[in-house]
C-alpha positions, 0 to 999 in steps of 0.5 A: 362485769367490766371495769374502766380505769378510774378517773381523778375526781370520778367514781365513788369516794373512798371511805372517810373513816378507815376500816379495821383491816387484816393484821400487819403480820398477815400482810407482811407474811404474805409479802415475804412469800412473794415469788421472784417471778413477780419481780422479774423484768419479763413478768407480764404485769398487765395480764397479771392485773387482769387475772387478779381482777377476775379472781377478786370479783369476776371483773373482766377489764375493759379495753380502755383499762387494758390499754392503760395498764399496757402503758403504765405497767407494760414492758416499756414502763419503769421497772420499779412500777412493774415490780410494785404492781406484781407485789400488790397483785400477789398481796391482794389476791390472798384469800385472807386479805380479799375476803377480810370484812374490813376490806369488803367494806372499804372496797364497797366504798370504792365501787367494788373489789376491782376498783379498790384493787386498781386504786391501791395498785395505782397508789403504790406503783406510782408512789411508794415504788418511787421512794423505795425499791419494791424488792425491799418490800419482799426481802427486808423487814422494814420494807415489808412493813412500809409496803403493808402500811402503804397498802392499808393507807391507800385502801382505807384500812387500819391494821388490825388492833391499831387506832388511827393515831397508832397507825399514823405514828407507826407509819411515820416511823417506817415511811421513807418519804416521811424520813426524807421530808424530815431530813430535808426540813432539818437540813433547811433549819441548819442552813437558816441557822448558819445564815443567821449566825453569819449575818449576826457575825457580820453585824458585830464585825461592822459595829466593832469596826465603827466603834474603832473608827470613832476612837 
């Protein structure tokens, strides 16, 4: 089998209803066991991605895909993106993850395990890695949970035993991007309230000055 890079708007659509996936404990425990070599600057990330594709379903990545990986995750790419990809490779190559029935169903909706894997890899290496240092995905409890939940969201999965509503609520509780967005929104509300207070104070001062001038 050969796989070319997924193009925006091309290929099978992701499942609209998330599938029950592995437990959060399975994912976070695997993340905690990530080897330091996968986070190292000298890691050969594109080769690692190609190896994982071969393990997942026997796919041999095509030249276009390999060239894209060299650009996105080669030695000249952002360190955070490379580290994120290494962690995702480790997590999704786990037999307990890749053979899970829910993963199998979600992968079929993407055209197979390798296209599904490449999609999740892209989402985390370009998304979460820009928000949170991938080293925290391994070494910190909240980082592991955020990374595990991000993988589930990108992969069309729900952590085992959670409803969609529960997963969404728990995602917001650990999401760095959501907390930053909420913080920005709160700061904007404070700014608007301060502007309104200043405007009202100026209006009252002008009214008071006008009344004084009329005496």
